[in-house]
ZAMARGU-4260 file (C-alpha; in steps of 0.2 Angstrom, whole numbers, plus 5000, padded with zeros to 4 digits):
<rodrens>
0) 4982/5974/4397 | 4988/5979/4414 | 4989/5997/4420 | 5008/5999/4418 | 5009/5992/4401
5) 4993/6002/4395 | 5002/6018/4401 | 5016/6015/4389 | 5005/6010/4375 | 4995/6026/4377
10) 5011/6037/4379 | 5019/6030/4363 | 5002/6032/4353 | 5001/6050/4360 | 5019/6053/4353
15) 5013/6047/4336 | 4998/6057/4337 | 5008/6073/4342 | 5020/6070/4327 | 5005/6068/4315
20) 4998/6085/4321 | 5015/6093/4320 | 5018/6086/4302 | 5001/6093/4296 | 5005/6110/4304
25) 5022/6110/4296 | 5016/6105/4279 | 5001/6117/4279 | 5007/6133/4288 | 5026/6129/4290
30) 5026/6128/4309 | 5043/6125/4316 | 5059/6118/4308 | 5060/6102/4298 | 5073/6096/4310
35) 5059/6094/4323 | 5052/6079/4314 | 5067/6069/4320 | 5063/6070/4339 | 5047/6060/4339
40) 5056/6043/4335 | 5069/6044/4350 | 5055/6050/4362 | 5044/6035/4357 | 5060/6024/4358
45) 5063/6029/4376 | 5045/6025/4381 | 5046/6008/4372 | 5063/6004/4380 | 5055/6008/4397
50) 5041/5996/4393 | 5052/5982/4389 | 5063/5985/4404 | 5048/5984/4415 | 5044/5967/4407
55) 5061/5960/4410 | 5062/5966/4428 | 5045/5958/4432 | 5050/5940/4434 | 5033/5934/4440
60) 5026/5922/4427 | 5040/5925/4414 | 5048/5909/4407 | 5067/5909/4406 | 5066/5907/4387
65) 5054/5922/4386 | 5065/5932/4398 | 5080/5929/4386 | 5070/5935/4371 | 5064/5951/4379
70) 5082/5955/4385 | 5087/5954/4367 | 5073/5965/4362 | 5077/5977/4376 | 5095/5978/4369
75) 5088/5981/4352 | 5076/5995/4356 | 5089/6003/4367 | 5103/6003/4354 | 5090/6009/4341
80) 5084/6023/4352 | 5102/6029/4355 | 5105/6029/4336 | 5089/6039/4332 | 5093/6051/4347
85) 5110/6054/4339 | 5101/6057/4323 | 5089/6070/4331 | 5103/6079/4339 | 5113/6080/4323
90) 5098/6087/4314 | 5094/6100/4327 | 5111/6106/4327 | 5111/6107/4308 | 5093/6112/4305
95) 5097/6122/4290 | 5104/6106/4281 | 5090/6095/4288 | 5083/6090/4271 | 5099/6086/4262
100) 5110/6080/4277 | 5113/6061/4278 | 5112/6051/4294 | 5128/6050/4304 | 5138/6034/4301
105) 5138/6031/4320 | 5119/6033/4322 | 5116/6022/4307 | 5128/6009/4315 | 5118/6009/4331
110) 5101/6007/4322 | 5109/5993/4311 | 5115/5984/4327 | 5098/5986/4334 | 5090/5977/4319
115) 5104/5964/4322 | 5099/5961/4340 | 5081/5960/4335 | 5085/5946/4322 | 5095/5937/4335
120) 5081/5938/4347 | 5069/5930/4334 | 5082/5917/4329 | 5084/5910/4347 | 5066/5907/4350
125) 5063/5888/4348 | 5052/5882/4334 | 5041/5866/4334 | 5052/5851/4339 | 5054/5840/4323
130) 5065/5827/4317 | 5069/5817/4301 | 5060/5821/4285 | 5048/5833/4295 | 5063/5844/4300
135) 5069/5846/4281 | 5051/5850/4276 | 5050/5864/4289 | 5067/5870/4284 | 5061/5871/4265
140) 5045/5879/4270 | 5054/5893/4280 | 5066/5895/4266 | 5052/5897/4253 | 5043/5909/4264
145) 5058/5919/4267 | 5063/5920/4248 | 5045/5924/4243 | 5043/5938/4256 | 5060/5945/4252
150) 5057/5945/4233 | 5041/5955/4235 | 5049/5967/4248 | 5063/5970/4236 | 5053/5972/4221
155) 5040/5984/4228 | 5050/5992/4241 | 5069/5992/4242 | 5073/5992/4223 | 5062/6007/4219
160) 5071/6016/4232 | 5088/6013/4224 | 5081/6019/4207 | 5071/6033/4213 | 5073/6051/4205
165) 5079/6057/4222 | 5088/6042/4230 | 5090/6042/4248 | 5107/6040/4257 | 5115/6023/4259
170) 5112/6023/4278 | 5093/6025/4276 | 5092/6012/4262 | 5102/6000/4273 | 5091/6002/4287
175) 5075/6000/4277 | 5083/5984/4270 | 5086/5978/4287 | 5068/5982/4292 | 5063/5971/4277
180) 5075/5958/4282 | 5068/5957/4299 | 5050/5956/4293 | 5054/5942/4280 | 5063/5933/4293
185) 5049/5934/4306 | 5037/5928/4294 | 5047/5913/4290 | 5050/5910/4309 | 5035/5914/4319
190) 5023/5904/4309 | 5032/5888/4314 | 5033/5892/4333 | 5021/5881/4343 | 5012/5887/4359
195) 5027/5892/4370 | 5034/5904/4382 | 5035/5918/4369 | 5019/5924/4363 | 5018/5922/4344
200) 5007/5938/4341 | 5020/5948/4352 | 5034/5942/4341 | 5024/5947/4325 | 5022/5964/4333
205) 5040/5966/4337 | 5045/5961/4319 | 5031/5972/4312 | 5039/5987/4321 | 5053/5986/4309
210) 5045/5979/4293 | 5029/5991/4293 | 5038/6007/4295 | 5052/6002/4283 | 5039/5997/4269
215) 5029/6014/4272 | 5046/6024/4271 | 5050/6015/4255 | 5034/6019/4247 | 5035/6037/4253
220) 5053/6039/4246 | 5048/6032/4229 | 5033/6043/4227 | 5038/6060/4235 | 5057/6060/4236
225) 5066/6070/4250 | 5050/6079/4255 | 5044/6062/4262 | 5057/6063/4275 | 5045/6074/4286
230) 5030/6062/4287 | 5042/6047/4288 | 5051/6054/4303 | 5035/6061/4312 | 5021/6049/4308
235) 5027/6032/4301 | 5043/6028/4311 | 5035/6033/4328 | 5023/6018/4324 | 5038/6007/4328
240) 5038/6011/4347 | 5019/6009/4347 | 5020/5991/4340 | 5034/5987/4352 | 5023/5992/4367
245) 5009/5983/4360 | 5020/5967/4359 | 5024/5969/4378 | 5006/5971/4382 | 5001/5955/4372
250) 5015/5945/4381 | 5008/5951/4398 | 4991/5944/4394 | 4998/5928/4388 | 5008/5926/4404
255) 4992/5928/4414 | 4983/5915/4403 | 4971/5928/4396 | 4976/5924/4378 | 4981/5906/4375
260) 4992/5903/4360 | 4984/5889/4349 | 5001/5886/4341 | 4995/5883/4323 | 5009/5880/4311
265) 5011/5889/4295 | 5004/5876/4283 | 4999/5888/4270 | 5015/5899/4271 | 5025/5891/4256
270) 5009/5893/4245 | 5007/5911/4250 | 5025/5914/4246 | 5023/5906/4228 | 5008/5919/4226
275) 5019/5933/4232 | 5034/5929/4220 | 5022/5929/4205 | 5020/5948/4208 | 5035/5953/4197
280) 5030/5940/4184 | 5013/5948/4183 | 5021/5965/4182 | 5032/5960/4168 | 5017/5952/4159
285) 5008/5969/4160 | 5023/5978/4152 | 5035/5982/4166 | 5053/5985/4160 | 5064/5971/4162
290) 5078/5980/4172 | 5090/5973/4185 | 5078/5975/4200 | 5065/5964/4191 | 5079/5952/4186
295) 5084/5949/4204 | 5065/5946/4208 | 5064/5934/4194 | 5079/5925/4200 | 5071/5923/4217
300) 5055/5917/4209 | 5065/5903/4200 | 5073/5899/4216 | 5057/5898/4225 | 5049/5887/4212
305) 5064/5875/4213 | 5062/5874/4231 | 5044/5871/4230 | 5047/5857/4218 | 5059/5849/4230
310) 5047/5852/4244 | 5033/5843/4235 | 5045/5829/4231 | 5049/5827/4249 | 5031/5828/4254
315) 5026/5815/4241 | 5039/5803/4248 | 5033/5807/4265 | 5015/5804/4260 | 5020/5788/4252
320) 5029/5782/4268 | 5014/5787/4279 | 5002/5778/4267 | 5013/5763/4268 | 5014/5764/4287
325) 4995/5766/4288 | 4992/5751/4277 | 5004/5741/4288 | 4996/5747/4304 | 4979/5742/4297
330) 4985/5725/4293 | 4993/5723/4310 | 4977/5729/4318 | 4967/5717/4308 | 4979/5703/4312
335) 4978/5708/4331 | 4959/5709/4330 | 4957/5692/4322 | 4971/5682/4331 | 4976/5677/4349
340) 4990/5688/4356 | 4998/5673/4365 | 4998/5659/4353 | 4996/5668/4336 | 4981/5656/4332
345) 4965/5663/4325 | 4953/5670/4339 | 4935/5667/4342 | 4930/5682/4331 | 4939/5675/4316
350) 4933/5657/4320 | 4915/5663/4320 | 4917/5672/4303 | 4926/5657/4295 | 4912/5645/4302
355) 4898/5657/4296 | 4906/5658/4278 | 4908/5639/4278 | 4890/5636/4283 | 4885/5646/4267
360) 4893/5633/4256 | 4887/5615/4252 | 4903/5607/4258 | 4906/5597/4274 | 4909/5607/4290
365) 4915/5600/4306 | 4921/5608/4323 | 4932/5600/4336 | 4931/5609/4353 | 4947/5605/4363
370) 4947/5609/4382 | 4963/5605/4392 | 4959/5594/4407 | 4964/5601/4424 | 4975/5615/4416
375) 4971/5626/4432 | 4983/5615/4442 | 4997/5619/4431 | 4995/5638/4434 | 4992/5635/4452
380) 5007/5624/4455 | 5020/5630/4442 | 5014/5647/4439 | 5006/5657/4424 | 5022/5658/4415
385) 5024/5639/4413 | 5005/5638/4409 | 5007/5651/4395 | 5022/5641/4387 | 5011/5625/4389
390) 4997/5634/4379 | 5010/5639/4366 | 5015/5621/4364 | 4997/5615/4362 | 4994/5628/4349
395) 5009/5622/4339 | 5003/5604/4341 | 4986/5609/4334 | 4994/5617/4319 | 5005/5602/4316
400) 4991/5590/4317 | 4977/5600/4308 | 4989/5605/4294 | 4982/5614/4279 | 4965/5606/4280
405) 4960/5614/4297 | 4960/5631/4305 | 4967/5630/4323 | 4959/5642/4335 | 4961/5648/4353
410) 4944/5651/4359 | 4949/5657/4376 | 4959/5652/4391 | 4963/5634/4390 | 4950/5630/4376
415) 4955/5628/4358 | 4945/5623/4342 | 4949/5616/4325 | 4938/5621/4310 | 4937/5608/4296
420) 4930/5612/4279 | 4940/5599/4269 | 4929/5583/4267 | 4945/5573/4266 | 4949/5575/4284
425) 4939/5564/4296 | 4936/5574/4312 | 4936/5558/4323 | 4953/5553/4316 | 4960/5570/4319
430) 4954/5570/4337 | 4962/5553/4340 | 4979/5560/4333 | 4977/5574/4345 | 4974/5563/4360
435) 4988/5552/4355 | 5000/5567/4353 | 4995/5573/4370 | 5001/5556/4378 | 5019/5562/4376
440) 5026/5576/4386 | 5026/5593/4378 | 5033/5611/4380 | 5050/5614/4387 | 5045/5609/4404
445) 5041/5591/4398 | 5023/5591/4405 | 5009/5579/4402 | 4992/5586/4398 | 4976/5578/4393
450) 4961/5585/4384 | 4943/5582/4381 | 4937/5585/4364 | 4919/5588/4357 | 4915/5585/4339
455) 4901/5593/4330 | 4897/5590/4311 | 4886/5604/4304 | 4869/5598/4298 | 4860/5606/4283
460) 4853/5623/4289 | 4864/5624/4304 | 4869/5640/4312 | 4885/5646/4320 | 4878/5646/4337
465) 4870/5628/4335 | 4886/5620/4329 | 4896/5628/4343 | 4883/5623/4356 | 4883/5605/4349
470) 4902/5605/4350 | 4902/5612/4368 | 4889/5599/4373 | 4899/5585/4366 | 4915/5591/4375
475) 4906/5592/4391 | 4900/5575/4389 | 4918/5569/4386 | 4923/5577/4402 | 4908/5568/4411
480) 4914/5552/4404 | 4931/5553/4412 | 4941/5566/4402 | 4955/5562/4390 | 4944/5557/4376
485) 4932/5563/4362 | 4914/5562/4359 | 4904/5566/4343 | 4888/5575/4345 | 4872/5565/4343
490) 4854/5569/4343 | 4847/5569/4361 | 4864/5573/4369 | 4860/5591/4372 | 4845/5590/4384
495) 4853/5582/4399 | 4869/5592/4397 | 4860/5608/4395 | 4850/5604/4410 | 4866/5602/4420
500) 4873/5618/4413 | 4857/5628/4418 | 4859/5622/4435 | 4872/5636/4438 | 4859/5649/4434
505) 4847/5641/4446 | 4860/5640/4460 | 4863/5659/4458 | 4844/5662/4459 | 4843/5650/4474
510) 4857/5660/4483 | 4847/5676/4480 | 4831/5668/4486 | 4838/5660/4502 | 4833/5643/4496
515) 4848/5634/4505 | 4847/5627/4522 | 4861/5620/4534 | 4858/5603/4543 | 4870/5596/4555
520) 4876/5578/4557 | 4881/5572/4574 | 4898/5567/4579 | 4898/5555/4594 | 4908/5545/4605
525) 4907/5527/4600 | 4907/5520/4618 | 4892/5529/4625 | 4884/5539/4610 | 4888/5555/4618
530) 4886/5570/4606 | 4903/5580/4605 | 4902/5589/4589 | 4892/5592/4573 | 4897/5593/4554
535) 4887/5606/4544 | 4880/5600/4528 | 4870/5611/4515 | 4853/5606/4507 | 4844/5615/4493
540) 4826/5617/4495 | 4820/5619/4477 | 4803/5627/4475 | 4798/5614/4462 | 4810/5599/4464
545) 4810/5599/4483 | 4826/5595/4493 | 4841/5593/4481 | 4856/5583/4488 | 4873/5590/4488
550) 4880/5577/4476 | 4869/5585/4462 | 4872/5604/4465 | 4890/5605/4473 | 4899/5600/4457
555) 4889/5614/4448 | 4893/5626/4461 | 4912/5622/4460 | 4912/5624/4441 | 4903/5641/4441
560) 4912/5648/4456 | 4896/5649/4466 | 4904/5638/4479 | 4912/5653/4486 | 4896/5663/4491
565) 4888/5646/4496 | 4902/5642/4507 | 4902/5659/4515 | 4884/5656/4519 | 4887/5639/4527
570) 4901/5646/4537 | 4891/5661/4544 | 4876/5650/4548 | 4887/5637/4557 | 4897/5649/4567
575) 4881/5658/4572 | 4872/5642/4577 | 4887/5635/4586 | 4889/5651/4596 | 4870/5650/4601
580) 4872/5632/4607 | 4887/5637/4618 | 4877/5651/4625 | 4862/5640/4628 | 4870/5623/4634
585) 4887/5629/4641 | 4904/5626/4634 | 4904/5608/4639 | 4889/5603/4629 | 4897/5604/4611
590) 4916/5603/4608 | 4916/5608/4590 | 4906/5612/4574 | 4914/5607/4558 | 4911/5611/4539
595) 4918/5606/4523 | 4929/5619/4513 | 4932/5617/4495 | 4949/5621/4485 | 4940/5635/4476
600) 4936/5643/4493 | 4954/5641/4499 | 4960/5649/4483 | 4950/5665/4487 | 4962/5677/4494
605) 4948/5684/4505 | 4944/5667/4513 | 4954/5669/4529 | 4947/5686/4532 | 4930/5679/4529
610) 4933/5666/4542 | 4939/5679/4554 | 4924/5690/4552 | 4912/5675/4554 | 4920/5671/4571
615) 4921/5689/4576 | 4903/5692/4572 | 4896/5676/4580 | 4907/5676/4595 | 4912/5658/4592
620) 4930/5654/4599 | 4942/5649/4586 | 4946/5632/4594 | 4928/5627/4592 | 4928/5628/4573
625) 4934/5613/4562 | 4937/5616/4544 | 4937/5599/4534 | 4948/5599/4518 | 4950/5585/4506
630) 4967/5578/4502 | 4966/5584/4484 | 4962/5602/4489 | 4978/5602/4500 | 4989/5599/4485
635) 4981/5614/4475 | 4996/5626/4476 | 5004/5640/4487 | 4989/5650/4490 | 4980/5635/4498
640) 4995/5631/4508 | 4997/5648/4515 | 4978/5649/4519 | 4978/5633/4529 | 4994/5637/4539
645) 4986/5654/4543 | 4970/5646/4549 | 4980/5634/4560 | 4990/5649/4568 | 4973/5656/4572
650) 4969/5641/4582 | 4956/5634/4570 | 4957/5615/4569 | 4959/5607/4552 | 4952/5590/4547
655) 4959/5579/4533 | 4942/5573/4525 | 4940/5557/4516 | 4957/5551/4521 | 4964/5536/4511
660) 4955/5540/4494 | 4966/5553/4487 | 4985/5557/4487 | 4987/5551/4505 | 5005/5550/4510
665) 5016/5553/4526 | 5023/5568/4518 | 5006/5576/4516 | 5002/5573/4534 | 5019/5581/4539
670) 5016/5596/4527 | 4998/5599/4531 | 4994/5606/4548 | 4980/5594/4551 | 4973/5590/4569
675) 4960/5577/4564 | 4960/5563/4551 | 4943/5557/4545 | 4943/5539/4539 | 4933/5538/4523
680) 4917/5529/4522 | 4924/5517/4509 | 4935/5509/4522 | 4921/5507/4535 | 4909/5499/4523
685) 4910/5480/4525 | 4923/5482/4539 | 4913/5469/4549 | 4907/5456/4536 | 4913/5448/4521
690) 4902/5454/4507 | 4910/5445/4493 | 4919/5460/4486 | 4937/5461/4480 | 4942/5468/4497
695) 4940/5457/4512 | 4935/5463/4530 | 4953/5459/4535 | 4960/5471/4522 | 4948/5485/4527
700) 4952/5483/4545 | 4971/5483/4541 | 4969/5500/4532 | 4958/5507/4547 | 4971/5500/4559
705) 4985/5508/4550 | 4977/5525/4549 | 4974/5526/4568 | 4991/5520/4571 | 4998/5533/4560
710) 4987/5546/4568 | 4992/5541/4585 | 5011/5542/4580 | 5008/5560/4574 | 4997/5565/4588
715) 4981/5567/4577 | 4963/5564/4582 | 4953/5552/4571 | 4935/5551/4566 | 4927/5536/4557
720) 4914/5541/4544 | 4899/5532/4536 | 4895/5521/4551 | 4879/5512/4547 | 4878/5498/4560
725) 4881/5492/4578 | 4893/5479/4571 | 4904/5492/4563 | 4904/5502/4579 | 4911/5487/4588
730) 4924/5483/4575 | 4930/5501/4575 | 4931/5502/4594 | 4942/5486/4594 | 4953/5495/4582
735) 4955/5510/4593 | 4942/5522/4586 | 4933/5532/4599 | 4923/5545/4589 | 4913/5542/4573
740) 4898/5548/4563 | 4886/5540/4551 | 4867/5537/4549 | 4867/5524/4562 | 4874/5536/4575
745) 4864/5551/4569 | 4856/5557/4553 | 4858/5575/4547 | 4846/5586/4556 | 4840/5603/4558
750) 4847/5615/4572 | 4832/5612/4582 | 4835/5593/4582 | 4853/5596/4588 | 4846/5607/4602
755) 4834/5593/4607 | 4848/5581/4608 | 4859/5592/4618 | 4845/5596/4630 | 4842/5577/4633
760) 4860/5574/4635 | 4861/5588/4648 | 4847/5580/4658 | 4855/5562/4657 | 4872/5567/4663
765) 4871/5583/4673 | 4888/5580/4681 | 4905/5577/4674 | 4906/5563/4662 | 4915/5548/4669
770) 4923/5543/4653 | 4936/5557/4653 | 4939/5576/4653 | 4925/5587/4648 | 4935/5600/4639
775) 4953/5605/4635 | 4962/5620/4629 | 4961/5612/4611 | 4942/5611/4608 | 4940/5595/4617
780) 4953/5585/4609 | 4952/5573/4624 | 4935/5569/4618 | 4942/5560/4603 | 4952/5548/4613
785) 4948/5534/4626
</rodrens>
């Protein structure tokens, strides 16, 4: 406790000790007058009032609720002190009548008002916030506790005072009764106050300041009659100020956080009250006379028993409700654990459990693994909300087609499954029905979606993992065969598919072990073969298989997402090498360096920042870099479009690769910020001869001519790809093409090979090139034109 509060506690304790010494002296040697016994209570009351006043004045750390409580306590203690001071003055002025004189009505009224203020202070302290059934349960508990405590205090304290040989005055009896009332009320109230601004122990001490002296006074009155007035006034009642100052000290410690209130509720209180009210019954059982005080206690016992019965009924109803809610919650949690949150279908965990159970039986078991083809396009172009509603529609379709014979499952993402354990359903027939149903628009947006389905029938001794692996292999095979179909697993199908799947793991290892190399294919002028640019290509130098071509590992990199780090590696290598060539051979030696960019890279929100960082770190000017994008990648959503336009604003040139093979249209060229069109190799092959194919040389030339005319009208440069003969060069030049690339013009080579070509080119033509300008402000755009 702090120094100020401790001073008050010691002072009130000293008053009690002084009263005890005087009482012993009076009873043994007759020291002083009996009227002196009445001065100790008001002296202690003055000290207690001062302690509470200091607490109210000290606003630091005192909550408004606590301040309101202690103000009421201050009023209570102050009024009581006035009443007891009035009594002391009256007794000192009538010392000869002290033993038989009653307490003045005004003094008794002050003390009674003080008890009322104390009860008011306790009532205003908030209890634990409750609602519904809990509020009624707490109210019953508090009522039971109050009646039980009051019955015991009545039986052992107040009733004996009323029937004592030397009955006390009505004023004294009333004040003792008020003290008992405060004690019983506090017991019922304080036990249900959670951790709050008013410390629970402090409230108990305040309540005890009235209840403890009252109980002791009642016992003394019954046992010793009027003579008990002297120890009651000098020893027992001065304990009240001590308890009050102790309450102030406890509140101060709580305000400083030195005694945290754990806020335990009175769970055992009603049961203790039942035990308490049994005291009169036990007394009657042992022969106590059944007089009116006992009858009052017995009536209280019956009331408490009735309330306990109601309380138990309420508790049983509440327990039943809680058990019901618990069961419902467990069922809901079990459902959520075993079902997909979006579609409501069984999830992977339940699917595996049901499949494992089916494999323990002898009945036929089959799994259909359904994967939606190109579902990512729906999310990219229409948004995830539309994609979710499409998944819901597919789930309803699976439920309809599978019926009661199958368990539809959402495995994850856009992958579904159907578990068949009914031998009457043919899995291939069900797969056919599903594919037929998907040929019609579904969902509220009337979308067409296709699916690849893998079917696996469990063989004897099959495990959950083997069946799922077989279904996955069959589904993957269906995708490899062109999608929108189903494949049933057969022996021998797993090895090549797994080898392709394992390629992703090897790619990751290859990236970590630096097994990729960048080679460069020359881009040259068709009139004189002058090298004006390069296209960067990546090769995989496998430690066992040797050089692996991009056609084998690029699809796996796209599928696994490794195309992003692989593309980052190619970008940095190309920018660094191009910058080195510019430094070695001068800005007029090489107009540009290009590389292919996949749709997966353009979807990466960090791609533009990575390009910027690569250019900054290498020192390569933006206009020297060309990023080649396929037509299908251009149509992959808003993120791709934003990235392309941002790259164009940076000054980076964008090339539309493999033009003519995808979704080529005039609107695409107008929407896409392209600077270069690259005529696909398929239109160059056979452009000079009639190879007997369905497309004649004239038709191929017409397409090539249309492309260059369109590019010229839009102000775009053109590059012819896949040139493999001098005859093709001649035809392309006649059609207006000035720049091309292909094995005839230059095979992909290492950076050293390009350096040698640039060195030879510099020696052969040291001066300005006669065919046109060397450079321009747009990365040598003039070099693409005659």
